[in-house]
N, C-alpha and C positions, 0 to 999 in steps of 0.2 A: 491502527497499530498497536500492538502492546508493550507495556514496559514495565520493569520492575520499579519498585518505588525509588530506586536510586537511577532510575534515567536508562536501564539497560535495557535493549530488544533481543538481545540475544542470552542463552544461560553460558558465560565464560567463553570457550571457542566453538560450541555446539551452533550449529548452522540454521537449526528449528525452532520454534515455539511449540513445541511440545510442551512447556514446561504449563503454560497457560491456562487457566482454569476451563472448567467446562462450558460456563459460561458466557465466557470470553469466546470459544467454538461457537457456538448457538448465535451470538449476537455476530457473529464473521460470516457466517452461513447466510444468516439473514441481509445484510449488507449486500453480501454479494449476489446474492437471487433475488433482491431489488433492483441490480443497478445495469444499463442495459452495456458499459461497455465498461471493463478493467483492463488497466494499465500495470504492468510489472515488468521488471528488468531481468535477462536472461538467468541469473544468477538464483531469483525468486522462483522463475516457470520452471529449472532444473530443478528445483527443491518440491514444488506441488504439483509436477507434472501428472503426476497419477493422480491427482483429486481435481484437476481440469477438464472437463467434459465440453468439449464444443455442442452447441445448443444455439438451434434457429430464435433467434432475435435478441442474440446476443454476440457482441463482439468483443474478442480477446489478443488485446496487440502487448506483444513482447518488444519493448524495446535495446535492443541490442547491438554491440558492434560489429556481430558477424551475422546478418540473416541467415544467409544459405547454411550455418551450420545446421539450421532448425528447419530446414525448404522438405523434410517429408513430413513433418509434423502440421503444417499450413493445412487449415482445410477453410475454402471462399467464403468472406466473410463474415466467418466466425471465428476465425486466432490467424494471426498474423506477427509477422516481425518484422521488424524496421528496424533501419538506422537515421531515420529521417531526423533531422533537428526538430526540439520539442517545440518551437513555436508555431512549425509547420504541420507537424504533425496535428497538433489541437488545432490548428486552423482546420485541415483535410476532417479530422472529425465533427466540425461543428458544422462545416459544408456539406457532410453526413446528415443532417441533423441531430446528432447527438448534443445534449446543452449538460450534461455531467458527467462524469466517468468518475471509477471510484480506483486511486492508486494505491498497491498493495504493492510497497518494491521494499529493497534494502535502503540503505543510510545512502549511497553514493546518487541514488536515482532522485531520491528524497531529497538532496543538496543543490541537484540541478531543479529541480523543479522550483523550490524555497530561493535560487539565484534568479530564476529568472520570473518571479514572483507568479505563477501558474497553479498557486493553490490558496482556493479561497476559506478552505474549512478543514480542520483537521478535526477527526474522530479517534478517540485514543482511550485504551484500555490500560488503564492501572493498576496492575494485580500488588497484591501487599507480599511483593519477595524481594529478599535484595540479595543481591549476586556479587558484588565489589566487581568483576569484572566481563565485559561481553561489548556489544557494539551498543552503539548510540543508533537513534530512530536517524540521524542526521549527520553523513561525515563533514570530519573537521572545515570550517569553514568561518569568517567573519563575516556572521549574519547580525541583525538588530529587527528582530520582527515582533511588533505585539499583537498577543492576540486577548479578545473577550472571550468568556466562558459564556456559550449559551442553553447548555445544558448540561446536567449531572446526576446520576443514577447510581444506587447503589446495587450493585447486583447479587450479592449474596453477603452470607453473615460474616465470613471472612475479610469484608470490604472490598472486595473487587468492583474498582469504578467504571461507569461509563462516562466520558466526557467529550462533549463537543465544542471547540472552541472556533470563532469566525476570526480568518485573517487580518489583519488591518497594517496594509504597508502604508 
């Protein structure tokens, strides 16, 4: 996830993170290449669709209210669309032998994962920018979750930071 210093994951009402630094883009591509399971919401999929390349040995799961809407895009064992309850989805993926996944989603799906205590680590890029308005990484919710900093790296001279936190429920 990438945010501005004022905590915005989007710039104003723009839908993407094209404002993020080149270092963040490289960091994200590395995380994606190292992860066997990517999980995202339907809106995130629609925005990133042109960048998602089904690949043998990699599973991309899109959580959506209407999986049938994306039926033509489905690729067996590589790209799937589901409206399963999140706990059942995680249980199914674990049953398939997957031990970790990378959640690349918007504020609503992130909120659901946090509310159900399904996130154990946050990988966050903080960009030295202030937008004043935009979306958050988590939709409005009454959460009280503690984090423990695991690592911090300065990515460039401008001050982009890569942070990794353990989630403490």
